[in-house]
C-alpha positions in Angstrom: 53.2 289.5 119.5 56.8 288.7 119.2 56.6 288.4 115.5 54.8 291.5 115.2 57.2 293.6 117.0 60.3 291.9 115.6 59.1 292.6 112.0 58.0 296.3 113.0 59.7 299.1 111.0 60.0 302.5 112.5 60.5 305.7 110.5 60.3 309.5 111.0 62.7 309.4 113.7 60.8 306.6 115.7 57.5 308.5 115.5 55.7 306.2 113.1 55.8 302.4 113.1 54.4 299.9 110.6 54.0 296.2 111.2 52.6 293.4 109.0 51.1 290.0 109.8 51.0 287.5 106.9 48.9 284.4 106.7 52.2 282.4 106.9 52.9 284.0 110.3 49.5 283.1 111.6 49.7 279.5 110.4 53.3 279.1 111.6 52.4 279.6 115.2 49.0 278.2 115.2 47.2 281.5 115.9 43.7 282.3 115.2 42.6 285.2 113.2 41.0 286.8 116.4 44.7 286.7 118.0 45.4 289.7 115.7 42.8 292.0 117.0 44.8 294.0 119.6 48.2 293.9 117.9 48.0 297.5 116.8 47.7 298.6 120.4 51.0 296.8 121.0 52.8 298.6 118.3 51.6 302.0 119.4 53.1 301.1 123.0 56.6 301.2 121.5 58.3 304.1 123.1 58.4 307.2 121.1 55.6 306.1 118.6 53.0 308.7 117.8 51.4 307.0 114.8 51.0 303.2 114.2 49.6 301.2 111.2 49.4 297.4 110.9 48.5 295.4 107.8 47.0 292.0 108.5 46.7 289.6 105.5 43.2 288.0 105.6 42.5 284.3 104.6 40.7 285.6 101.6 43.7 287.6 100.5 42.4 291.0 101.4 44.5 293.2 103.8 43.0 294.6 107.0 44.5 298.0 107.9 44.6 299.4 111.4 45.8 302.8 112.5 46.3 304.4 115.7 47.4 307.8 116.9 48.4 309.4 120.1 46.4 312.4 119.0 48.4 314.3 116.6 47.6 312.5 113.3 44.1 311.9 112.1 43.6 308.1 111.7 40.1 308.7 110.2 41.6 310.6 107.4 44.1 307.8 106.8 41.7 305.1 106.7 39.4 307.1 104.6 42.0 307.0 101.9 41.8 303.3 101.7 37.9 303.3 101.9 37.7 302.8 105.6 36.8 305.0 108.6 36.8 305.3 112.3 37.8 308.3 114.6 40.8 310.5 115.1 42.6 308.1 117.3 41.6 304.8 115.9 40.5 303.8 112.4 40.8 300.9 109.9 40.0 299.6 106.4 40.0 296.4 104.5 41.4 296.7 101.0 42.0 294.3 98.1 45.3 294.2 96.3 48.7 292.7 96.3 50.1 292.9 100.0 53.4 294.4 99.1 51.7 297.0 97.0 49.3 297.8 99.8 52.2 297.9 102.2 54.0 300.5 100.2 50.8 302.6 99.7 50.1 302.6 103.5 53.8 303.5 104.3 53.5 306.4 101.9 50.2 307.7 103.3 51.5 307.4 106.9 54.6 309.3 106.0 52.7 311.9 104.3 50.2 312.2 107.2 53.0 312.6 109.6 54.8 315.3 107.5 51.5 317.3 107.1 51.4 317.9 110.8 52.4 321.3 112.0 55.6 321.3 113.9 55.0 321.0 117.7 
């Protein structure tokens, strides 16, 4: 949990947060893959966060994406851009590709989704 929050990056004036978990992180602390299951909810709990994304590097090199929203942004639409699904408040996908490139794509997608919302 500490590594996830310490490495989290906020943007859009703190409304969006993105965090990553690499296999090296998991191995360094002796965690199990199942230990990453609820980390997305932890990032959404950061004060001011309205839209959260987490990327978790899988042992086979794929990247698990999870999205959570407090209601304004549509996580299902975000996940759909990556071949995944879910519902408006929570969704996810698993993608193949270079981790850093996927992180950049997710950052851009989250930013675009946030800016597409009508002002409140």
